C-alpha positions in Angstrom: 10.9 4.5 37.2 7.5 6.1 37.8 7.9 5.0 41.5 11.4 6.5 42.1 10.4 9.7 39.9 7.1 10.2 42.0 9.2 9.7 45.3 12.0 12.3 44.3 9.4 14.8 43.6 7.7 14.3 46.8 10.9 14.6 48.6 12.2 17.8 46.5 8.9 19.2 47.5 9.5 18.5 51.3 13.1 20.0 51.3 11.6 23.2 49.8 9.1 23.5 52.1 11.2 23.0 54.9 13.8 25.5 53.4 11.0 28.2 53.3 10.3 27.9 56.9 11.9 30.6 59.2 14.7 29.3 61.3 14.2 30.5 64.9 16.5 28.2 67.1 18.7 25.2 66.4 16.8 21.9 65.6 20.0 19.7 66.6 20.5 19.0 62.9 23.2 21.9 62.3 26.0 19.4 62.1 24.3 17.8 59.1 25.0 21.1 56.9 28.4 21.2 58.1 28.9 17.4 57.3 27.4 17.7 53.9 29.9 20.6 53.0 32.8 18.7 54.4 31.8 15.7 52.2 31.3 17.9 49.2 34.9 19.4 49.7 36.5 16.0 50.1 34.6 15.0 46.8 35.9 17.8 45.0 39.5 17.3 46.1 39.1 13.7 44.9 37.5 14.9 41.6 34.6 13.0 42.1 31.5 14.6 40.4 28.1 13.0 40.5 25.3 13.8 38.2 21.6 13.8 38.5 19.6 10.9 36.9 16.2 12.7 36.2 13.8 11.3 34.2 14.9 12.7 31.0 18.0 10.2 31.3 15.7 7.3 31.2 15.8 6.0 27.8 14.8 2.2 28.2 11.4 1.1 27.0 8.5 0.2 29.2 4.8 0.7 29.2 3.2 4.1 30.2 0.8 1.8 32.2 3.5 0.6 34.5 5.1 4.0 34.8 1.9 5.4 35.8 1.4 2.4 38.5 4.9 3.2 39.6 4.2 7.0 39.9 0.9 5.8 42.1 2.9 3.7 44.1 5.2 6.7 44.9 2.5 8.7 46.0 1.5 5.9 48.7 4.9 5.9 50.1 5.4 6.8 53.6 8.2 8.8 55.0 6.7 10.1 58.2 6.7 6.9 60.6 9.7 4.8 61.6 9.6 1.0 61.0 8.9 -0.9 64.1 9.9 -4.2 65.3 7.2 -6.2 63.7 8.2 -4.5 60.2 11.6 -5.2 60.8 10.9 -8.7 61.1 9.0 -8.9 58.1 11.9 -7.1 56.2 14.4 -9.6 57.4 12.2 -12.5 56.4 11.7 -10.9 52.8 15.3 -10.3 52.5 16.0 -13.9 53.2 14.4 -14.8 50.1 16.9 -13.2 48.2 19.8 -14.3 49.9 19.7 -18.0 49.0 
């Protein structure tokens, strides 16, 4: 849970930083906002509600050391570079271990 918590914190901080930047011209992502609004309206029509599962909802036991190690791993997670061909091959090979 530590890793997921830390990644969520970092992504939230990135969103906040981007929202504070002044908008000067279209970035080409205007449709994303419209799409999110449309999706939310459809969820509302269907009565679908999603709730946040923050760290307060985590009730399972676990060691503090394991959570801290996960938190530190979340600090090392990279969001800036795309996965290249070599990484895709390694991911496919890694995934095959679990599809037996």
